[in-house]
PyMOL Python script that loads the backbone (N, CA, C, O; Angstrom):
from pymol import cmd

cmd.read_pdbstr("""\
ATOM      1  N   UNK A   1     -15.283   5.017 -12.444  1.00  0.00           N
ATOM      2  CA  UNK A   1     -14.259   4.325 -11.691  1.00  0.00           C
ATOM      3  C   UNK A   1     -14.738   4.179 -10.253  1.00  0.00           C
ATOM      4  O   UNK A   1     -15.227   5.141  -9.660  1.00  0.00           O
ATOM      5  N   UNK A   2     -14.604   3.004  -9.698  1.00  0.00           N
ATOM      6  CA  UNK A   2     -15.016   2.786  -8.315  1.00  0.00           C
ATOM      7  C   UNK A   2     -14.121   3.562  -7.365  1.00  0.00           C
ATOM      8  O   UNK A   2     -12.960   3.835  -7.668  1.00  0.00           O
ATOM      9  N   UNK A   3     -14.680   3.916  -6.204  1.00  0.00           N
ATOM     10  CA  UNK A   3     -13.959   4.701  -5.209  1.00  0.00           C
ATOM     11  C   UNK A   3     -12.640   4.029  -4.821  1.00  0.00           C
ATOM     12  O   UNK A   3     -11.616   4.702  -4.702  1.00  0.00           O
ATOM     13  N   UNK A   4     -12.654   2.724  -4.625  1.00  0.00           N
ATOM     14  CA  UNK A   4     -11.462   1.994  -4.240  1.00  0.00           C
ATOM     15  C   UNK A   4     -10.385   2.092  -5.323  1.00  0.00           C
ATOM     16  O   UNK A   4      -9.214   2.306  -5.012  1.00  0.00           O
ATOM     17  N   UNK A   5     -10.770   1.938  -6.575  1.00  0.00           N
ATOM     18  CA  UNK A   5      -9.820   2.019  -7.671  1.00  0.00           C
ATOM     19  C   UNK A   5      -9.262   3.431  -7.822  1.00  0.00           C
ATOM     20  O   UNK A   5      -8.086   3.602  -8.143  1.00  0.00           O
ATOM     21  N   UNK A   6     -10.099   4.443  -7.591  1.00  0.00           N
ATOM     22  CA  UNK A   6      -9.669   5.827  -7.678  1.00  0.00           C
ATOM     23  C   UNK A   6      -8.607   6.110  -6.625  1.00  0.00           C
ATOM     24  O   UNK A   6      -7.578   6.716  -6.922  1.00  0.00           O
ATOM     25  N   UNK A   7      -8.858   5.672  -5.398  1.00  0.00           N
ATOM     26  CA  UNK A   7      -7.890   5.884  -4.321  1.00  0.00           C
ATOM     27  C   UNK A   7      -6.596   5.119  -4.609  1.00  0.00           C
ATOM     28  O   UNK A   7      -5.508   5.633  -4.345  1.00  0.00           O
ATOM     29  N   UNK A   8      -6.697   3.918  -5.138  1.00  0.00           N
ATOM     30  CA  UNK A   8      -5.514   3.125  -5.474  1.00  0.00           C
ATOM     31  C   UNK A   8      -4.699   3.828  -6.561  1.00  0.00           C
ATOM     32  O   UNK A   8      -3.470   3.859  -6.493  1.00  0.00           O
ATOM     33  N   UNK A   9      -5.372   4.386  -7.554  1.00  0.00           N
ATOM     34  CA  UNK A   9      -4.687   5.106  -8.626  1.00  0.00           C
ATOM     35  C   UNK A   9      -3.980   6.345  -8.073  1.00  0.00           C
ATOM     36  O   UNK A   9      -2.847   6.639  -8.455  1.00  0.00           O
ATOM     37  N   UNK A  10      -4.646   7.066  -7.178  1.00  0.00           N
ATOM     38  CA  UNK A  10      -4.024   8.246  -6.591  1.00  0.00           C
ATOM     39  C   UNK A  10      -2.854   7.879  -5.693  1.00  0.00           C
ATOM     40  O   UNK A  10      -1.889   8.639  -5.607  1.00  0.00           O
ATOM     41  N   UNK A  11      -2.913   6.732  -5.020  1.00  0.00           N
ATOM     42  CA  UNK A  11      -1.801   6.294  -4.178  1.00  0.00           C
ATOM     43  C   UNK A  11      -0.524   6.140  -4.990  1.00  0.00           C
ATOM     44  O   UNK A  11       0.572   6.324  -4.460  1.00  0.00           O
ATOM     45  N   UNK A  12      -0.652   5.808  -6.260  1.00  0.00           N
ATOM     46  CA  UNK A  12       0.532   5.656  -7.099  1.00  0.00           C
ATOM     47  C   UNK A  12       1.204   7.000  -7.385  1.00  0.00           C
ATOM     48  O   UNK A  12       2.326   7.031  -7.891  1.00  0.00           O
ATOM     49  N   UNK A  13       0.531   8.111  -7.068  1.00  0.00           N
ATOM     50  CA  UNK A  13       1.095   9.449  -7.285  1.00  0.00           C
ATOM     51  C   UNK A  13       1.841   9.984  -6.068  1.00  0.00           C
ATOM     52  O   UNK A  13       2.422  11.067  -6.137  1.00  0.00           O
ATOM     53  N   UNK A  14       1.839   9.250  -4.950  1.00  0.00           N
ATOM     54  CA  UNK A  14       2.541   9.714  -3.752  1.00  0.00           C
ATOM     55  C   UNK A  14       4.014   9.908  -4.088  1.00  0.00           C
ATOM     56  O   UNK A  14       4.668   9.017  -4.630  1.00  0.00           O
ATOM     57  N   UNK A  15       4.522  11.093  -3.756  1.00  0.00           N
ATOM     58  CA  UNK A  15       5.908  11.442  -4.038  1.00  0.00           C
ATOM     59  C   UNK A  15       6.096  12.206  -5.339  1.00  0.00           C
ATOM     60  O   UNK A  15       7.195  12.681  -5.624  1.00  0.00           O
ATOM     61  N   UNK A  16       5.035  12.331  -6.131  1.00  0.00           N
ATOM     62  CA  UNK A  16       5.109  13.063  -7.396  1.00  0.00           C
ATOM     63  C   UNK A  16       4.515  14.455  -7.236  1.00  0.00           C
ATOM     64  O   UNK A  16       3.626  14.673  -6.412  1.00  0.00           O
ATOM     65  N   UNK A  17       5.020  15.398  -8.035  1.00  0.00           N
ATOM     66  CA  UNK A  17       4.458  16.746  -8.079  1.00  0.00           C
ATOM     67  C   UNK A  17       3.247  16.742  -9.005  1.00  0.00           C
ATOM     68  O   UNK A  17       3.281  16.179 -10.100  1.00  0.00           O
ATOM     69  N   UNK A  18       2.177  17.384  -8.538  1.00  0.00           N
ATOM     70  CA  UNK A  18       0.945  17.459  -9.317  1.00  0.00           C
ATOM     71  C   UNK A  18       0.404  18.885  -9.277  1.00  0.00           C
ATOM     72  O   UNK A  18       0.844  19.707  -8.473  1.00  0.00           O
ATOM     73  N   UNK A  19      -0.541  19.157 -10.141  1.00  0.00           N
ATOM     74  CA  UNK A  19      -1.297  20.411 -10.126  1.00  0.00           C
ATOM     75  C   UNK A  19      -2.770  20.051 -10.031  1.00  0.00           C
ATOM     76  O   UNK A  19      -3.254  19.173 -10.745  1.00  0.00           O
ATOM     77  N   UNK A  20      -3.477  20.739  -9.142  1.00  0.00           N
ATOM     78  CA  UNK A  20      -4.911  20.530  -8.951  1.00  0.00           C
ATOM     79  C   UNK A  20      -5.598  21.873  -9.167  1.00  0.00           C
ATOM     80  O   UNK A  20      -5.155  22.889  -8.631  1.00  0.00           O
ATOM     81  N   UNK A  21      -6.664  21.885  -9.938  1.00  0.00           N
ATOM     82  CA  UNK A  21      -7.456  23.099 -10.145  1.00  0.00           C
ATOM     83  C   UNK A  21      -8.725  22.968  -9.313  1.00  0.00           C
ATOM     84  O   UNK A  21      -9.508  22.036  -9.502  1.00  0.00           O
ATOM     85  N   UNK A  22      -8.924  23.910  -8.389  1.00  0.00           N
ATOM     86  CA  UNK A  22     -10.100  23.873  -7.518  1.00  0.00           C
ATOM     87  C   UNK A  22     -11.302  24.499  -8.215  1.00  0.00           C
ATOM     88  O   UNK A  22     -11.179  25.045  -9.312  1.00  0.00           O
ATOM     89  N   UNK A  23     -12.457  24.417  -7.575  1.00  0.00           N
ATOM     90  CA  UNK A  23     -13.700  24.937  -8.140  1.00  0.00           C
ATOM     91  C   UNK A  23     -13.621  26.423  -8.498  1.00  0.00           C
ATOM     92  O   UNK A  23     -14.245  26.868  -9.461  1.00  0.00           O
ATOM     93  N   UNK A  24     -12.849  27.188  -7.716  1.00  0.00           N
ATOM     94  CA  UNK A  24     -12.741  28.624  -7.993  1.00  0.00           C
ATOM     95  C   UNK A  24     -11.617  28.944  -8.979  1.00  0.00           C
ATOM     96  O   UNK A  24     -11.190  30.093  -9.086  1.00  0.00           O
ATOM     97  N   UNK A  25     -11.139  27.924  -9.700  1.00  0.00           N
ATOM     98  CA  UNK A  25     -10.118  28.049 -10.751  1.00  0.00           C
ATOM     99  C   UNK A  25      -8.719  28.348 -10.220  1.00  0.00           C
ATOM    100  O   UNK A  25      -7.841  28.742 -10.987  1.00  0.00           O
ATOM    101  N   UNK A  26      -8.498  28.163  -8.896  1.00  0.00           N
ATOM    102  CA  UNK A  26      -7.178  28.319  -8.315  1.00  0.00           C
ATOM    103  C   UNK A  26      -6.361  27.063  -8.594  1.00  0.00           C
ATOM    104  O   UNK A  26      -6.852  25.945  -8.431  1.00  0.00           O
ATOM    105  N   UNK A  27      -5.107  27.255  -9.017  1.00  0.00           N
ATOM    106  CA  UNK A  27      -4.226  26.123  -9.289  1.00  0.00           C
ATOM    107  C   UNK A  27      -3.358  25.881  -8.058  1.00  0.00           C
ATOM    108  O   UNK A  27      -2.704  26.796  -7.559  1.00  0.00           O
ATOM    109  N   UNK A  28      -3.359  24.647  -7.576  1.00  0.00           N
ATOM    110  CA  UNK A  28      -2.559  24.241  -6.424  1.00  0.00           C
ATOM    111  C   UNK A  28      -1.492  23.273  -6.926  1.00  0.00           C
ATOM    112  O   UNK A  28      -1.808  22.204  -7.448  1.00  0.00           O
ATOM    113  N   UNK A  29      -0.226  23.656  -6.764  1.00  0.00           N
ATOM    114  CA  UNK A  29       0.897  22.817  -7.170  1.00  0.00           C
ATOM    115  C   UNK A  29       1.566  22.261  -5.925  1.00  0.00           C
ATOM    116  O   UNK A  29       1.728  22.974  -4.935  1.00  0.00           O
ATOM    117  N   UNK A  30       1.955  21.000  -5.969  1.00  0.00           N
ATOM    118  CA  UNK A  30       2.670  20.430  -4.846  1.00  0.00           C
ATOM    119  C   UNK A  30       2.891  18.939  -4.988  1.00  0.00           C
ATOM    120  O   UNK A  30       2.449  18.311  -5.950  1.00  0.00           O
ATOM    121  N   UNK A  31       3.588  18.389  -4.003  1.00  0.00           N
ATOM    122  CA  UNK A  31       3.892  16.968  -3.991  1.00  0.00           C
ATOM    123  C   UNK A  31       2.825  16.222  -3.197  1.00  0.00           C
ATOM    124  O   UNK A  31       2.428  16.654  -2.115  1.00  0.00           O
ATOM    125  N   UNK A  32       2.367  15.101  -3.742  1.00  0.00           N
ATOM    126  CA  UNK A  32       1.372  14.283  -3.052  1.00  0.00           C
ATOM    127  C   UNK A  32       2.049  13.584  -1.875  1.00  0.00           C
ATOM    128  O   UNK A  32       3.013  12.839  -2.056  1.00  0.00           O
ATOM    129  N   UNK A  33       1.537  13.831  -0.665  1.00  0.00           N
ATOM    130  CA  UNK A  33       2.077  13.211   0.534  1.00  0.00           C
ATOM    131  C   UNK A  33       1.255  12.017   0.989  1.00  0.00           C
ATOM    132  O   UNK A  33       1.797  11.031   1.489  1.00  0.00           O
ATOM    133  N   UNK A  34      -0.080  12.114   0.810  1.00  0.00           N
ATOM    134  CA  UNK A  34      -0.952  11.043   1.285  1.00  0.00           C
ATOM    135  C   UNK A  34      -2.287  11.128   0.560  1.00  0.00           C
ATOM    136  O   UNK A  34      -2.675  12.186   0.065  1.00  0.00           O
ATOM    137  N   UNK A  35      -2.982  10.000   0.506  1.00  0.00           N
ATOM    138  CA  UNK A  35      -4.303   9.931  -0.121  1.00  0.00           C
ATOM    139  C   UNK A  35      -5.237   9.223   0.843  1.00  0.00           C
ATOM    140  O   UNK A  35      -4.958   8.108   1.284  1.00  0.00           O
ATOM    141  N   UNK A  36      -6.329   9.865   1.163  1.00  0.00           N
ATOM    142  CA  UNK A  36      -7.366   9.278   2.022  1.00  0.00           C
ATOM    143  C   UNK A  36      -8.619   9.071   1.187  1.00  0.00           C
ATOM    144  O   UNK A  36      -8.660   9.457   0.018  1.00  0.00           O
ATOM    145  N   UNK A  37      -9.630   8.472   1.774  1.00  0.00           N
ATOM    146  CA  UNK A  37     -10.842   8.175   1.008  1.00  0.00           C
ATOM    147  C   UNK A  37     -11.597   9.440   0.596  1.00  0.00           C
ATOM    148  O   UNK A  37     -12.346   9.419  -0.381  1.00  0.00           O
ATOM    149  N   UNK A  38     -11.406  10.552   1.335  1.00  0.00           N
ATOM    150  CA  UNK A  38     -12.162  11.767   1.019  1.00  0.00           C
ATOM    151  C   UNK A  38     -11.304  13.020   0.827  1.00  0.00           C
ATOM    152  O   UNK A  38     -11.848  14.116   0.683  1.00  0.00           O
ATOM    153  N   UNK A  39      -9.969  12.880   0.824  1.00  0.00           N
ATOM    154  CA  UNK A  39      -9.117  14.030   0.552  1.00  0.00           C
ATOM    155  C   UNK A  39      -7.710  13.586   0.153  1.00  0.00           C
ATOM    156  O   UNK A  39      -7.312  12.443   0.375  1.00  0.00           O
ATOM    157  N   UNK A  40      -6.970  14.525  -0.441  1.00  0.00           N
ATOM    158  CA  UNK A  40      -5.584  14.311  -0.858  1.00  0.00           C
ATOM    159  C   UNK A  40      -4.726  15.306  -0.097  1.00  0.00           C
ATOM    160  O   UNK A  40      -5.091  16.476   0.014  1.00  0.00           O
ATOM    161  N   UNK A  41      -3.589  14.859   0.429  1.00  0.00           N
ATOM    162  CA  UNK A  41      -2.667  15.740   1.134  1.00  0.00           C
ATOM    163  C   UNK A  41      -1.513  16.063   0.198  1.00  0.00           C
ATOM    164  O   UNK A  41      -0.799  15.171  -0.261  1.00  0.00           O
ATOM    165  N   UNK A  42      -1.336  17.372  -0.083  1.00  0.00           N
ATOM    166  CA  UNK A  42      -0.194  17.783  -0.895  1.00  0.00           C
ATOM    167  C   UNK A  42       0.623  18.804  -0.126  1.00  0.00           C
ATOM    168  O   UNK A  42       0.091  19.552   0.694  1.00  0.00           O
ATOM    169  N   UNK A  43       1.926  18.829  -0.399  1.00  0.00           N
ATOM    170  CA  UNK A  43       2.815  19.827   0.166  1.00  0.00           C
ATOM    171  C   UNK A  43       2.969  20.913  -0.880  1.00  0.00           C
ATOM    172  O   UNK A  43       3.551  20.685  -1.940  1.00  0.00           O
ATOM    173  N   UNK A  44       2.441  22.109  -0.580  1.00  0.00           N
ATOM    174  CA  UNK A  44       2.499  23.221  -1.531  1.00  0.00           C
ATOM    175  C   UNK A  44       3.913  23.702  -1.740  1.00  0.00           C
ATOM    176  O   UNK A  44       4.757  23.614  -0.849  1.00  0.00           O
ATOM    177  N   UNK A  45       4.165  24.220  -2.949  1.00  0.00           N
ATOM    178  CA  UNK A  45       5.448  24.846  -3.228  1.00  0.00           C
ATOM    179  C   UNK A  45       5.491  26.179  -2.520  1.00  0.00           C
ATOM    180  O   UNK A  45       4.495  26.902  -2.490  1.00  0.00           O
ATOM    181  N   UNK A  46       6.638  26.513  -1.948  1.00  0.00           N
ATOM    182  CA  UNK A  46       6.804  27.803  -1.275  1.00  0.00           C
ATOM    183  C   UNK A  46       6.982  28.899  -2.299  1.00  0.00           C
ATOM    184  O   UNK A  46       7.634  28.708  -3.325  1.00  0.00           O
ATOM    185  N   UNK A  47       6.390  30.066  -2.009  1.00  0.00           N
ATOM    186  CA  UNK A  47       6.527  31.217  -2.915  1.00  0.00           C
ATOM    187  C   UNK A  47       6.954  32.420  -2.130  1.00  0.00           C
ATOM    188  O   UNK A  47       7.128  33.498  -2.698  1.00  0.00           O
TER     189      UNK A  47
END
""", "prot")
cmd.dss("prot")
cmd.show_as("cartoon", "prot")
cmd.util.cbc("prot")
cmd.orient("prot")
């Protein structure tokens, strides 16, 4: 998938809750706030 299409697809997730698994197997849950060309901004759930 081209970079532009990937970012466009992720933009459609703004406002939705997602889970991301990082390289160290940590799960990050939160709402997508913004998508940039090299990172995603999520609001983590409070614990």
